[in-house]
C-alpha positions, -999 to 999 in steps of 0.1 A, spaced: -756 -272 -62 -737 -249 -38 -710 -265 -16 -697 -247 15 -663 -263 21 -637 -256 48 -618 -235 23 -649 -214 16 -653 -207 54 -615 -202 58 -616 -175 31 -645 -158 47 -628 -158 81 -596 -144 66 -616 -116 50 -633 -108 84 -599 -107 101 -586 -82 76 -618 -61 76 -619 -29 97 -652 -41 112 -637 -75 120 -666 -93 102 -676 -103 67 -708 -117 53 -714 -136 21 -749 -141 7 -760 -176 -3 -792 -164 -19 -790 -151 -55 -811 -119 -51 -826 -96 -25 -859 -106 -41 -855 -142 -30 -882 -153 -5 -855 -168 18 -824 -147 27 -795 -168 37 -759 -158 45 -728 -167 63 -713 -141 86 -677 -145 99 -673 -125 131 -642 -119 152 -643 -111 189 -635 -74 185 -664 -69 161 -692 -47 175 -726 -54 161 -748 -25 174 -778 -39 192 -808 -38 168 -841 -54 160 -860 -60 128 -894 -43 137 -897 -17 108 -897 -46 83 -906 -74 107 -886 -106 101 -877 -132 126 -840 -142 124 -826 -177 126 -789 -179 138 -769 -211 136 -733 -215 146 -711 -231 119 -678 -225 137 -667 -211 170 -685 -199 202 -709 -169 202 -735 -153 224 -768 -139 214 -777 -111 238 -813 -99 241 -822 -65 256 -853 -49 270 -866 -15 257 -842 4 279 -811 -15 269 -808 -38 300 -796 -73 292 -827 -95 294 -812 -128 283 -781 -145 270 -778 -176 249 -743 -190 244 -742 -211 212 -716 -227 191 -704 -256 170 -706 -289 188 -669 -292 196 -673 -262 219 -691 -282 246 -718 -307 252 -752 -292 260 -743 -260 242 -770 -246 219 -762 -247 182 -783 -216 175 -814 -196 183 -842 -178 166 -851 -143 176 -884 -126 169 -884 -94 149 -893 -71 177 -866 -82 201 -835 -60 206 -804 -82 202 -768 -85 192 -743 -113 186 -709 -114 201 -680 -137 189 -663 -152 220 -634 -168 201 -616 -161 169 -629 -176 137 -666 -176 144 -689 -182 115 -727 -178 117 -754 -189 93 -783 -164 93 -817 -170 77 -845 -145 74 -876 -143 53 -873 -122 21 -874 -103 1 -848 -79 16 -854 -42 11 -822 -23 15 -843 9 21 -858 -8 52 -827 -12 74 -827 -29 107 -837 -7 137 -806 4 156 -809 7 194 -809 43 204 -793 35 238 -763 17 223 -732 35 209 -727 39 172 -704 14 154 -669 28 151 -674 53 179 -650 56 209 -677 42 232 -684 11 211 -653 -8 222 -660 -2 259 -696 -11 255 -686 -44 237 -662 -53 266 -690 -47 291 -713 -70 271 -686 -96 270 -682 -94 308 -720 -100 312 -717 -130 289 -687 -146 304 -696 -135 339 
């Protein structure tokens, strides 16, 4: 049995806060060969996850908020925001979605709107590290000077 306690999530969040990328994931599954890939991803508000899709190795992705308040942003082929789903743990508001599932061919990103966000991600396996997610050609590279500005503009569209 695996138990995911508050201490477990606190440790993951602390690692994300200390990480240069301001996020940290921890796999729940034992192997990339497992038929169901499950992981926790702690994300801080300054973390930029470049918009991407999972079309090369098609896998739908289930995203469930464990802690915090986040936004799933969907884009069209040219990079225009097509849809926004704000989701979070129940204490962040009645009527708030707790998660979403996005199909493999949809461009998307996740933005943490408050500190200490933790996301549970579930995708079909096995995972092939040689088949990475497809990065959006119209979005700045992670770590680039333009990435922080792009993230701020996305946050403005989410918080409106």
